[in-house]
N, C-alpha and C positions, 0 to 999 in steps of 0.2 A: 749846399748845393747838390743837386741830385744827379747821380751818375746813369747814364743810358747804357744798357746792356744790350748788345747787338747779338742776334742769334747768327751762329756761324752758318755760312752757306754750305749745302750739301754739294759737294765736288763730285763728279762721276769717277768711278775707279780708273785708274790710269791704265792707259792702253799699253800694253807691252808685248812681249813675244808670243803671249797666248793669243791675242787677237790675230796676229800675224799667221800663227797654225791654224787657226780657226778659218781664216781666208783662204789658205791652201786647202784645207779639208773640203770647204764649200765648192772650190773650184774641181777638185777631184770628184766629188758628188755630182756635178753639173755635167761633167764628162760621162759618168756612168748612167745617168737616169734616161729612161726611155723617153721618147718624144711623145708617146701617146699615153703616159702615166700621168694623169693630171694632178693627182693628189701628190706625188712627190715633186712635181715641177712647183706646185703651189707652196708646199713646205719650204722647199729651196729658196723660193723668192722671199717668203717670210724670214727666213733665216738671213739672207743676204741684206735685207732691208734693215733688220735688227742690228747686224754688224755696221751696216753703213751709218745708221744713226748715232751709234756708240763711237765711232770714228769721227763723225762731224762734231760730236760734243766734245771730243778730245780737242779737235783742232780749235773750237772756240776758247776752251781753257787754256790752250798754249797760247793763243792770241791774246788773251787777256794777261796772261802772265808776262808777255813780252812787252805789252804796253806799260804794265807797271814797273818792269825793270828799267824801260826807257825813262819814266818819269823820275825813278830814284837816281839814275845816272845823271840826268839833267840837274837835279837838286844837289849831287854831289859834286859836279863841276862848278855850279854857282857858289857853293860853301868853299871850295878850293879857292877860286879866283878871289873870292872875298877875303879869305885868309892871307893870301899872297898879297893883295893890296895893302891890308893892314901892316904886315910885316914890312913891306917896302917903304912905308911911310915913317917907321920907326928909325931907319937907319939914317 
């Protein structure tokens, strides 16, 4: 029998306090930037989009993790229900 080896999926780095600090810094930069400084505005928009994409990836990862946890809980409940049913028949 041949074993199939799956490649580990690359997970994005977890979003933590650093992402929140970065969002605060970007907000402060947005307040300080001059309205006619096109280069600074474009750089700021790019940084905000990068942070947004990182946060969206983290949301997807958390959603998948919640779904897996839900499936595990359902399986454990079914196992426990079956175990209780078997014990009930023995007495």
